Backbone bond lengths (Angstrom), bond angles and torsions (degrees), N, CA, C in turn:
res aa  C-N    CA-C-N  psi(-1)  N-CA   C-N-CA  omega(-1)  CA-C   N-CA-C  phi
1 M - - - 1.455 - - 1.532 109.53 -
2 K 1.314 115.73 137.80 1.460 121.90 -178.33 1.528 110.43 -71.80
3 K 1.307 115.41 135.50 1.456 122.52 178.28 1.529 109.37 -73.35
4 T 1.324 117.06 140.16 1.460 122.21 174.63 1.511 108.27 -115.93
5 I 1.320 115.66 132.49 1.463 120.00 178.71 1.523 109.53 -120.16
6 L 1.294 115.35 146.39 1.466 122.79 176.82 1.522 107.23 -97.57
7 V 1.319 116.42 127.60 1.463 119.98 178.13 1.521 110.42 -106.25
8 D 1.305 114.41 146.03 1.450 122.11 177.99 1.531 109.28 -85.44
9 T 1.291 115.80 165.06 1.458 122.47 -179.56 1.527 112.16 -53.87
10 N 1.331 116.60 -42.98 1.467 118.46 -174.64 1.529 112.12 -65.25
11 I 1.321 118.55 -28.85 1.472 121.43 176.49 1.527 109.04 -64.96
12 I 1.322 116.17 -46.00 1.465 120.61 -178.83 1.532 110.77 -66.81
13 I 1.313 116.94 -43.88 1.467 120.97 179.94 1.526 110.48 -60.73
14 R 1.323 117.20 -48.49 1.474 119.92 -179.77 1.520 110.98 -62.48
15 F 1.340 117.42 -38.22 1.464 121.26 178.63 1.528 111.03 -65.95
16 L 1.320 117.22 -45.71 1.458 121.19 -177.91 1.524 112.87 -69.06
17 L 1.330 116.85 -36.77 1.456 120.04 -174.49 1.528 113.66 -92.37
18 G 1.322 116.82 -33.31 1.458 119.77 -177.98 1.518 112.99 61.13
19 D 1.324 117.48 24.96 1.461 121.99 -173.49 1.530 114.67 -83.46
20 N 1.307 116.77 -13.23 1.458 121.43 176.91 1.529 106.26 -125.35
21 P 1.325 118.03 105.46 1.463 120.55 -172.87 1.526 114.74 -53.13
22 Q 1.312 118.10 -42.63 1.465 120.42 -178.47 1.532 111.32 -67.41
23 L 1.324 116.18 -48.05 1.465 119.59 -179.30 1.528 111.74 -70.34
24 F 1.325 116.86 -34.15 1.464 120.26 175.39 1.524 110.01 -61.12
25 S 1.317 116.54 -43.87 1.463 121.19 -179.91 1.531 111.39 -60.56
26 E 1.321 116.19 -43.91 1.471 120.51 178.92 1.525 111.12 -66.37
27 A 1.323 116.96 -42.46 1.465 120.79 178.93 1.528 110.12 -65.83
28 K 1.319 116.51 -41.39 1.461 120.88 -179.40 1.525 110.96 -60.76
29 K 1.322 117.92 -36.91 1.469 121.41 177.93 1.530 110.70 -59.87
30 I 1.314 115.61 -41.11 1.476 120.92 179.83 1.529 109.54 -62.98
31 F 1.324 116.74 -47.20 1.458 121.00 -177.97 1.527 111.71 -71.43
32 T 1.322 117.26 -35.05 1.468 120.92 178.14 1.522 110.76 -64.77
33 K 1.326 117.25 -41.71 1.470 120.37 177.66 1.528 110.18 -61.19
34 A 1.311 116.42 -38.09 1.465 119.68 177.96 1.530 110.35 -67.61
35 Q 1.309 117.15 -43.71 1.468 120.99 178.19 1.523 111.42 -60.56
36 E 1.320 116.24 -35.17 1.470 121.19 -179.20 1.529 112.42 -80.28
37 G 1.333 116.85 -6.74 1.456 120.48 176.69 1.516 115.40 94.18
38 S 1.321 118.03 7.19 1.467 120.82 -179.88 1.524 112.40 -73.47
39 N 1.310 116.94 -30.80 1.458 120.50 -178.38 1.528 109.93 -155.58
40 N 1.311 115.23 168.14 1.459 122.95 170.04 1.516 107.69 -106.43
41 I 1.308 115.76 158.27 1.462 120.87 175.24 1.519 107.77 -115.45
42 Y 1.334 115.12 122.57 1.454 120.99 176.71 1.522 107.94 -86.40
43 L 1.323 115.94 120.82 1.459 121.74 177.81 1.520 108.05 -104.35
44 D 1.309 115.85 105.44 1.457 121.41 -178.36 1.532 110.68 -74.69
45 E 1.314 116.30 148.81 1.461 121.47 -179.52 1.531 112.46 -60.46
46 V 1.313 117.02 -37.10 1.467 120.62 179.64 1.530 110.07 -69.33
47 V 1.309 116.72 -40.04 1.461 120.93 176.55 1.528 109.32 -62.36
48 M 1.307 116.71 -43.77 1.466 121.08 178.25 1.529 110.56 -57.84
49 A 1.318 116.89 -46.56 1.462 121.13 179.64 1.527 110.89 -62.10
50 E 1.318 116.66 -39.78 1.461 119.93 -179.89 1.536 111.16 -69.54
51 V 1.313 117.39 -35.67 1.468 120.91 176.24 1.530 109.47 -62.55
52 V 1.323 116.95 -47.57 1.471 120.67 179.21 1.523 109.63 -59.76
53 W 1.309 117.03 -46.82 1.462 121.10 -178.91 1.523 110.97 -61.72
54 T 1.311 117.47 -45.16 1.458 121.66 -178.62 1.525 111.42 -63.57
55 L 1.328 116.31 -44.91 1.461 119.46 -179.91 1.529 111.87 -65.60
56 S 1.337 116.80 -38.21 1.462 119.25 -177.44 1.528 112.67 -82.03
57 S 1.308 117.36 -41.13 1.465 120.30 -174.44 1.523 113.05 -86.08
58 Y 1.295 116.73 -49.11 1.459 120.53 -174.95 1.531 112.04 -83.13
59 Y 1.334 115.96 -46.01 1.461 120.21 -176.94 1.528 113.68 -94.00
60 K 1.342 117.09 -5.17 1.468 123.05 175.77 1.537 113.69 58.77
61 F 1.327 116.85 34.52 1.463 120.55 175.80 1.524 108.77 -71.55
62 E 1.313 115.67 145.73 1.459 120.68 174.26 1.521 108.96 -76.07
63 K 1.321 115.46 153.44 1.467 121.11 -177.94 1.519 112.54 -53.68
64 V 1.324 116.56 -43.93 1.455 120.14 -176.50 1.534 110.63 -60.76
65 N 1.302 117.29 -37.29 1.457 121.89 178.97 1.531 111.02 -70.11
66 I 1.321 116.41 -41.38 1.469 121.10 178.05 1.526 110.00 -62.66
67 V 1.328 115.78 -49.92 1.462 120.66 -178.39 1.525 110.36 -59.70
68 D 1.322 117.05 -45.43 1.463 121.20 -179.22 1.530 111.35 -59.08
69 R 1.303 117.16 -50.74 1.469 120.85 -177.53 1.532 112.30 -64.39
70 L 1.327 115.72 -43.45 1.464 118.31 -176.37 1.520 112.81 -75.68
71 E 1.326 117.59 -34.26 1.471 118.63 175.51 1.528 110.30 -61.89
72 K 1.315 116.64 -44.24 1.468 120.22 178.53 1.526 110.93 -58.03
73 L 1.316 116.57 -39.84 1.461 120.48 179.54 1.531 111.00 -69.77
74 I 1.312 116.89 -49.87 1.464 121.09 -175.19 1.528 112.27 -64.84
75 F 1.320 117.71 -32.30 1.461 120.62 -179.74 1.531 113.53 -67.49
76 Q 1.308 117.66 -12.78 1.463 120.41 179.38 1.525 110.40 -65.90
77 D 1.320 116.69 137.41 1.469 121.14 -179.74 1.526 112.29 -61.72
78 W 1.304 116.75 -29.12 1.465 121.38 -176.66 1.528 113.38 -84.79
79 I 1.336 116.82 -1.74 1.466 120.93 169.79 1.517 105.67 -91.93
80 V 1.323 116.46 121.21 1.462 119.88 -175.02 1.524 111.35 -122.31
81 N 1.312 113.73 147.43 1.457 124.37 173.82 1.531 104.88 -178.44
82 P 1.329 118.19 131.68 1.469 118.85 -179.15 1.533 113.38 -62.59
83 R 1.329 117.15 -17.67 1.473 120.06 179.34 1.535 111.53 -111.31
84 K 1.302 114.89 30.41 1.463 121.83 -179.22 1.536 112.04 -57.85
85 K 1.325 117.52 -41.86 1.471 120.98 179.49 1.529 110.94 -63.13
86 L 1.327 116.50 -37.61 1.465 119.71 177.36 1.525 110.70 -67.23
87 M 1.328 116.23 -37.97 1.460 120.10 178.30 1.534 110.05 -61.85
88 L 1.316 116.25 -41.59 1.465 120.57 178.70 1.530 111.41 -66.52
89 K 1.333 116.90 -39.78 1.463 120.12 177.45 1.525 110.72 -63.46
90 A 1.322 116.18 -44.81 1.468 120.51 179.71 1.525 110.42 -63.13
91 L 1.302 116.90 -40.72 1.457 121.42 179.01 1.532 110.78 -64.43
92 G 1.331 116.20 -41.75 1.464 120.33 176.87 1.517 112.10 -62.43
93 L 1.329 116.01 -42.82 1.457 120.86 178.30 1.528 110.47 -65.17
94 F 1.302 116.97 -40.56 1.467 122.78 177.00 1.532 110.19 -56.44
95 G 1.311 116.53 -41.79 1.455 120.74 -179.52 1.523 114.22 -70.05
96 K 1.326 117.23 -22.90 1.472 121.38 -175.57 1.523 114.11 -100.28
97 T 1.323 117.77 -9.52 1.466 120.49 -174.74 1.521 110.62 -125.25
98 N 1.330 115.12 176.79 1.462 119.73 174.42 1.529 111.27 -95.93
99 L 1.322 116.61 12.78 1.462 121.30 180.00 1.523 111.46 -80.43
100 S 1.325 115.41 156.24 1.455 120.51 173.43 1.532 108.88 -71.42
101 Y 1.312 115.91 161.58 1.465 118.97 177.38 1.527 110.59 -60.98
102 I 1.317 116.94 -39.24 1.478 120.54 -179.52 1.528 110.26 -60.29
103 D 1.336 117.54 -44.54 1.464 119.98 177.86 1.526 110.87 -62.37
104 C 1.320 116.30 -39.67 1.466 120.25 177.97 1.520 110.93 -65.09
105 W 1.328 117.05 -38.73 1.460 121.61 177.73 1.531 110.06 -64.32
106 I 1.319 116.64 -47.16 1.468 120.78 -179.99 1.528 110.38 -59.61
107 F 1.328 116.72 -45.32 1.457 120.63 179.84 1.527 111.25 -62.89
108 T 1.314 116.84 -43.41 1.462 121.44 -179.02 1.521 111.44 -64.74
109 V 1.314 116.65 -43.72 1.467 120.44 177.58 1.522 109.55 -64.37
110 N 1.328 116.86 -42.77 1.459 121.59 178.18 1.520 111.45 -57.20
111 Q 1.317 116.64 -45.58 1.458 121.13 179.22 1.527 111.23 -64.58
112 S 1.311 115.91 -39.43 1.460 120.98 -179.37 1.531 111.71 -65.38
113 L 1.328 115.49 -41.43 1.469 120.24 -178.02 1.526 112.46 -83.41
114 K 1.336 116.36 -13.21 1.465 122.16 -179.47 1.526 111.54 55.25
115 I 1.343 113.31 49.31 1.462 119.75 177.63 1.523 108.85 -120.90
116 S 1.309 115.79 169.59 1.456 121.23 -178.64 1.531 110.31 -73.75
117 L 1.326 115.67 141.81 1.459 122.16 176.76 1.520 108.49 -116.56
118 E 1.295 116.58 122.00 1.462 121.86 176.85 1.524 107.85 -112.99
119 T 1.330 115.29 133.32 1.462 120.41 -178.54 1.519 110.16 -154.45
120 F 1.329 115.71 155.48 1.458 121.88 171.36 1.525 110.60 -98.36
121 D 1.313 117.29 -4.21 1.464 123.53 -178.32 1.530 109.13 -77.31
122 N 1.328 117.23 111.78 1.468 121.17 -176.01 1.515 113.07 -62.88
123 N 1.329 118.12 -36.55 1.461 119.88 178.09 1.514 111.38 -66.79
124 L 1.305 116.58 -39.46 1.463 120.47 178.36 1.530 110.23 -69.53
125 K 1.324 117.26 -36.48 1.464 120.88 175.94 1.519 111.13 -59.82
126 K 1.341 116.47 -41.99 1.461 120.78 178.97 1.523 111.45 -61.05
127 L 1.300 116.08 -38.32 1.455 121.22 -178.61 1.520 111.32 -66.86
128 K 1.313 116.28 -37.82 1.460 119.17 -176.56 1.532 113.04 -79.38
129 E 1.331 117.70 -10.89 1.467 120.62 -178.88 1.497 112.16 -81.47
């Protein structure tokens, strides 16, 4: 059975940015092993949200750049999460709206579960109407 490992936000950030040669090299080894079929990488929803936040807030990446990089990563067969399709939907919505990724995630989960969504966020209210 293939081993699955959970990666933290900093592993993904270092891999995507390559800004620290030593940490990039270590992160790349993790992703290369997954590409070669040695293991899967579990991408947790909270880690995903933190990656989006870090890229947008700290590194000032534009949404289109964030969406492009993360979609390419998530589409990999060796990236696993039972709610991977929801993560992709939320990411797509994030790229098309002025909402935060968290709001897009909440809306996507709400739609998936077909339950009521209550919010004071006017932009999110508009989306649910």
